[in-house]
C-alpha positions in Angstrom: 0.0 0.0 0.0 1.2 3.5 -0.9 0.2 5.1 2.4 1.9 8.4 3.2 1.7 11.5 5.4 -0.1 14.3 3.5 2.6 16.9 3.7 0.9 19.4 1.4 -2.1 19.5 3.8 0.1 20.8 6.6 1.1 23.8 4.6 -2.1 24.7 2.8 -4.7 23.9 5.5 -3.2 23.5 8.9 -0.4 26.0 8.4 1.7 24.0 10.8 5.0 22.1 10.8 4.6 18.3 11.0 6.3 18.3 14.4 3.3 20.1 15.8 1.1 17.0 15.3 1.0 13.9 17.7 2.5 10.8 16.1 -0.2 8.7 14.6 -2.6 11.6 14.2 -1.2 13.0 11.0 -3.3 13.7 7.8 -2.8 10.8 5.4 -3.2 9.7 1.9 -3.7 6.1 0.6 -2.7 6.5 -3.0 -3.0 4.0 -5.8 -0.3 6.0 -7.7 -2.7 7.2 -10.4 -6.1 8.7 -10.9 -8.7 5.9 -10.5 -12.5 5.5 -10.8 -13.2 6.3 -7.1 -11.7 8.6 -4.5 -13.1 9.1 -1.0 -12.6 11.7 1.7 -12.9 10.2 5.2 -13.4 12.7 8.1 -12.7 12.0 11.7 -14.8 12.9 14.7 -14.8 15.7 17.3 -11.6 15.7 19.4 -10.2 12.7 17.3 -7.7 12.3 14.5 -7.5 10.5 11.1 -6.3 7.4 13.0 -10.0 6.6 13.7 -10.8 6.4 10.0 -7.6 4.5 9.2 -9.1 1.0 9.2 -12.0 2.0 7.1 -9.6 3.8 4.8 -7.6 0.6 4.3 -10.8 -1.2 3.3 -11.7 1.4 0.7 -8.1 1.3 -0.6 -8.4 -2.4 -1.1 -11.5 -1.8 -3.1 -9.4 0.3 -5.5 -10.1 3.8 -4.1 -7.7 6.6 -3.6 -8.3 7.6 0.1 -7.8 11.0 1.7 -7.8 11.4 5.5 -7.6 15.1 6.5 -6.9 16.3 10.0 -9.3 19.0 11.2 -7.7 22.3 12.5 -7.3 22.3 16.3 -7.1 18.5 16.4 -4.1 16.2 16.9 -1.8 18.8 18.4 1.2 18.1 20.6 0.8 21.4 22.5 -2.3 21.4 24.8 -2.2 25.2 25.2 -2.2 25.7 21.4 -5.0 23.2 21.1 -7.2 25.0 23.6 -6.4 28.3 22.0 -7.3 26.9 18.6 -10.5 25.4 19.9 -11.6 28.8 21.2 -11.3 30.4 17.8 -14.6 32.0 16.6 -13.8 30.9 13.1 -13.2 27.2 13.9 -16.3 25.9 12.2 -15.4 27.8 9.0 -11.9 26.3 9.1 -13.4 22.8 9.4 -15.6 23.5 6.3 -12.6 24.9 4.4 -10.6 21.7 5.3 -13.4 19.6 3.8 -13.5 21.8 0.7 -9.7 21.4 0.2 -9.8 17.6 0.7 -12.7 17.3 -1.8 -10.9 19.5 -4.4 -7.8 17.2 -4.1 -10.0 14.1 -4.4 -11.4 15.4 -7.7 -7.8 15.1 -9.1 -7.5 11.5 -7.8 -10.8 9.9 -8.8 -13.5 10.2 -11.5 -16.1 9.7 -8.7 -15.7 11.5 -5.4 -17.3 10.0 -2.3 -17.3 11.4 1.2 -17.9 9.9 4.7 -17.0 10.2 8.3 -17.3 9.4 12.0 -19.6 11.4 14.3 -18.9 15.1 13.5 -17.0 13.9 10.4 -20.3 12.4 9.3 -22.1 15.7 10.0 -19.7 17.6 7.9 -19.9 14.9 5.2 -23.7 15.3 5.0 -23.4 19.1 5.1 -21.0 19.1 2.1 -23.1 16.5 0.1 -26.2 18.6 0.6 -24.6 22.0 0.0 -22.3 21.1 -2.9 -24.1 18.1 -4.5 -22.0 18.4 -7.7 -18.8 17.9 -5.7 -19.9 14.5 -4.5 -20.8 12.4 -7.5 -20.0 9.1 -5.6 -21.5 7.9 -2.4 -22.1 9.2 1.2 -20.9 7.0 4.0 -21.9 7.8 7.6 -20.6 6.1 10.6 -22.1 7.0 14.0 -23.0 10.3 12.3 -23.8 13.2 14.7 -26.8 14.7 12.8 -28.9 15.0 15.9 -28.0 15.5 19.6 -31.5 15.2 20.9 -34.4 17.5 21.6 -32.7 19.5 24.4 -29.6 20.4 22.3 -29.2 23.8 24.0 -28.7 22.1 27.4 -25.6 20.5 26.0 -23.9 23.9 26.1 -24.3 24.1 29.9 -22.0 21.6 31.6 -23.8 22.2 35.0 -27.0 20.6 33.9 -28.0 17.0 34.1 -28.8 15.7 30.6 -30.6 12.8 29.1 -28.6 9.7 28.2 -28.2 11.0 24.7 -25.7 13.6 26.0 -23.7 11.4 28.3 -20.8 10.7 26.0 -20.2 14.4 25.3 -20.9 15.5 28.8 -18.3 13.1 30.2 -15.8 14.4 27.8 -16.5 18.0 28.7 -16.5 17.4 32.5 -13.3 15.4 32.4 -11.4 18.7 31.7 -11.5 19.2 35.5 -9.6 15.9 36.0 -7.1 15.7 33.2 -4.9 17.5 30.7 -6.2 17.9 27.2 -3.4 15.6 26.1 -4.1 12.4 27.8 -3.1 8.7 27.6 -4.9 8.0 24.3 -2.4 9.0 21.6 -5.0 9.6 18.9 -7.7 11.7 20.6 -8.0 14.4 23.3 -9.1 13.5 26.8 -11.9 16.1 26.8 -13.9 18.3 24.5 -13.8 22.0 24.9 -17.4 23.3 25.3 -17.2 25.7 22.4 -16.5 22.9 19.9 -19.8 21.2 20.8 -21.5 24.5 20.1 -19.9 24.4 16.7 -21.3 21.0 16.1 -24.7 22.1 17.3 -24.5 25.1 14.9 -23.6 22.8 12.0 -26.6 20.6 12.7 -28.8 23.7 12.8 -27.4 24.8 9.4 -28.4 21.5 7.9 -31.9 21.6 9.5 -32.5 25.2 8.2 -32.1 24.0 4.6 -35.6 22.5 4.9 -39.0 24.1 5.8 -40.2 21.0 7.7 -39.0 17.7 9.1 -41.2 15.9 6.7 -39.2 17.0 3.7 -35.8 17.0 5.4 -33.1 15.3 3.2 -35.5 14.7 0.3 -33.1 16.4 -2.1 -30.1 14.1 -1.3 -28.6 12.9 -4.6 -25.9 10.4 -3.5 -26.2 6.7 -2.7 -26.3 6.6 1.1 -24.7 4.1 3.4 -25.4 4.5 7.2 -23.8 2.4 10.0 -24.9 2.9 13.5 -25.2 1.0 16.8 -28.4 1.1 18.8 -26.2 1.2 21.9 -24.6 4.5 20.8 -24.7 6.6 23.9 -23.9 9.9 22.1 -26.1 10.1 19.0 -29.8 9.5 18.6 -30.7 7.0 15.9 -34.1 8.5 15.0 -32.6 11.3 12.8 -30.6 8.7 10.9 -33.7 6.7 10.3 -35.4 9.8 9.0 -32.4 10.5 6.7 -32.6 7.0 5.2 -36.4 7.0 4.9 -36.6 10.5 3.4 -33.9 9.8 0.7 -35.8 10.3 -2.6 -34.6 6.8 -3.7 -34.7 5.1 -0.3 -35.4 1.6 -1.7 -32.8 1.8 -4.4 -29.9 3.9 -3.1 -29.7 3.4 0.7 -28.4 0.9 3.1 -28.7 1.0 6.9 -26.2 -1.2 8.8 -27.6 -1.4 12.3 -25.9 -3.2 15.3 -28.4 -4.3 17.9 -28.2 -2.8 21.4 -27.5 -6.1 23.0 -24.0 -6.1 21.6 -22.9 -3.0 23.5 -21.0 -1.3 20.6 -20.4 2.2 21.7 -20.1 5.4 19.7 -16.4 5.5 18.5 -16.0 1.8 18.8 -18.1 1.3 15.6 -15.1 2.1 13.3 -12.4 0.3 15.2 -10.9 -2.9 13.7 -8.4 -3.2 16.6 -8.3 -2.2 20.2 -6.8 1.2 21.1 -4.1 1.2 23.9 -2.4 3.9 25.9 1.1 5.2 25.1 3.3 2.6 26.7 7.0 2.6 27.3 7.2 -0.7 29.2 6.3 -2.9 26.2 3.1 -4.1 27.8 -0.3 -2.9 26.4 -2.4 -3.2 29.5 -6.2 -2.8 29.3 -7.5 -1.3 26.1 -8.8 2.3 26.2 -11.3 1.5 23.5 -12.3 -1.9 22.2 -12.7 -2.9 18.6 -16.0 -3.4 16.9 -16.6 -7.2 16.7 -18.7 -6.6 13.6 -16.2 -4.4 11.8 -15.4 -7.0 9.1 -19.1 -7.7 8.5 -19.9 -4.0 8.4 -17.2 -3.4 5.8 -18.4 -6.4 3.7 -21.7 -4.6 3.6 -19.9 -1.4 2.5 -18.1 -3.4 -0.3 -21.4 -4.8 -1.6 -22.8 -1.3 -1.6 -19.8 0.1 -3.5 -19.9 -2.8 -6.0 -23.5 -2.1 -6.7 -23.6 1.7 -6.8 -20.0 2.9 -7.6 -18.4 0.2 -9.8 
């Protein structure tokens, strides 16, 4: 596999030196060495890094895709103070959108068909881009634990002193843990907590999608791309109802959609959905210890479903 760090991205999007990024969190390319039929942009989640889309990226590469794994501004930084300062920028959401625009523009030079997909917030940005710039995405839309709804009391999420419904637990725990730990924690590929302002950015992004439609009954009914959704019923962060609405309201729901659903009884959590292997802490002793995050036992089956979907819609 021709997998490489995406050096041009450092200069043109992040405007940082490579040394500023934590090892393993770099923006990456998986390149077939030529322009091919399909290219895909895979977007990581809130507080995470491209590492979390790496296993899925490998599977798409094996299908013949050129794969682009951008790193969002403010993410993956070595310096916790710089990370906090970056997260507090009033232009951060715009910078995330610009990062997606750049990655898609590069994907157009690498594939005749451009697909987009992502985890959690990366899924939200994927949906936003596919709806806002439908001519950019002439391939498919692939959503993994996509954060397109945070529940009916979304505004409560912005007040860390409130007690929330279970739908907020994942994010609340990450916000509250700032009182207990440095932003740079033991997980080498994600931050240990989420700055509150970044959740507000996510909420704003969801609202921007919702405002495209006069009513919930017609929401998403202009989606052009074939749609693959993967989600766990046990997901403690994201409501599944809006994803069901997305699939059901697709104008060609019976022809161009697939919903890969993992039953609640299997306890597959939010970020676990996209993990092919366990994630361990940075260790110098040579022993791994207990995993910080466990792999999805259905990862291979999920990606087989993705492959069948690709073979049918994008071949």
